[in-house]
N, C-alpha and C positions, 0 to 999 in steps of 0.2 A: 504494500500500500504506500503510495507516495505521500509526501509530507503535507501537501495541501488537503488531500482527502482525509488524512488522519486529523488534521487541525479542525476541519469542518465537522467531522464526526464527533470528536471529543468536545467540541463547543456546543453542538446541538443536543447531544445526548442528555445532559442534565435538564434542559428545558423540556424535552419530550418526556422524560421520566416524571417530572413534576406535573405535566399536563395529564399523563396517564393516571397518576394517583388521584387527581381531582375528578377526571372523567369516569373512570371505572371504580365501582365500589369494591369489587372483588375479582381477583384473577386467580384461577385455579391452575396449579402446575402439578401434573402427574409425575411422580418420581422426581422430586426436586433435587435429590442428591446427584442426579445425572447432569445437572446444569454445568457442573465443573469438570466434565470429562475432558481428558487430553486427547489431542489428535482430531482428525476429521470426523464429522457426524452430519446427519441430516435431521433438521428440526421440521416437523410438520405441524402447522397451525391450522386448526379447523374453525374458520370464522367466515361468515357469509360476506363480510365487507372486505373485498380484495385489498384495498389500500391499507387497511389496518393490520393485515397479517405481517408484513415486514416490519412495521413499526413495533408491533407487540413482541415480535421475536427479538428485535434489538433491545427492547426494554427489559425483557425477561431474562435473557442470557447475558452473563458478564463480559463476553468477549465480542470482537468484531465479526460481523456477518457478511457473507456474500449472498445475493438474492437471485432467484429465478422469478421471472414475471410471466403472466399469461398474456395472451394476445389482446385481451380486453383493455389492458393499460395503454396499448399503442394504437388504438382505433382513433383516438383524438390527437391531433397534432401537438397539443400542449404538453403531453406526457412523453412523446417520442423523442 
């Protein structure tokens, strides 16, 4: 990860975390001990709002994430 991305990510993360704590009353994590696993892993978030999935993953897990997006995010030019 280059320096600019790391700076943006680390700057925005506390703001997003605070927003999630206000917006969501309760977040359920199944097997919370596995959040600190070493090495590569796949996190699957099951939420109907596609845009909230990557944000909730980044908020819930303590390390940097790489994301996959579905085609619905790229149908409008603003997200592409």
